[in-house]
C-alpha positions in Angstrom: -48.7 -60.3 29.6 -51.2 -62.1 32.0 -48.4 -64.6 32.6 -46.1 -61.8 33.9 -48.8 -60.5 36.2 -49.3 -63.9 37.6 -45.8 -64.4 38.2 -45.6 -61.0 39.9 -48.5 -62.0 42.0 -46.9 -65.2 43.2 -43.7 -63.3 44.0 -45.7 -60.7 46.1 -47.2 -63.7 47.9 -44.0 -65.3 48.7 -42.7 -61.9 50.0 -45.8 -61.6 52.2 -47.0 -58.4 50.3 -50.6 -59.4 50.3 -51.9 -55.9 49.5 -49.7 -55.9 46.3 -51.0 -59.5 45.4 -54.4 -58.4 45.7 -54.0 -55.4 43.4 -52.2 -57.6 40.9 -55.1 -60.1 41.1 -57.6 -57.1 40.4 -55.7 -56.0 37.3 -55.4 -59.8 36.0 -58.9 -60.3 36.6 -59.8 -56.9 34.7 -57.7 -58.2 31.8 -59.3 -61.6 31.6 -63.0 -60.5 32.1 -62.9 -57.6 29.5 -64.3 -58.4 25.9 -61.5 -60.0 24.0 -60.6 -58.5 20.5 -59.8 -61.8 19.2 -60.8 -65.4 20.4 -58.7 -66.4 23.2 -58.0 -70.3 23.1 -56.4 -70.2 26.5 -59.3 -68.2 28.2 -60.3 -71.5 30.3 -56.9 -72.0 31.6 -56.3 -68.4 32.4 -59.6 -68.4 34.3 -58.5 -71.5 36.2 -55.2 -69.8 37.1 -57.1 -66.8 38.3 -59.4 -68.9 40.6 -56.2 -70.7 42.0 -54.7 -67.4 42.7 -57.6 -66.1 44.3 -57.6 -69.2 46.4 -53.9 -69.0 47.3 -54.2 -65.4 48.6 -57.3 -66.4 50.7 -55.4 -69.3 52.2 -52.5 -67.3 53.0 -54.6 -64.4 54.7 -56.8 -67.2 56.5 -54.0 -69.9 57.7 -56.4 -71.2 60.4 -59.2 -72.0 58.0 -57.8 -75.4 57.2 -57.8 -76.4 60.8 -60.8 -78.2 62.1 
């Protein structure tokens, strides 16, 4: 399910709907940080994807941050 939420996040970013993208990230973060019932072998990959998504949203909201 987290993959589908991440896809929806990227779609929202592509559409410029940053409020929806932020809410999807919040939901994804809640899913990934709650205590897992079974050991998740993909946890590190999922957390890296979450961090990358946060970075993408930040860069989209702050386009001038890269200019120096």
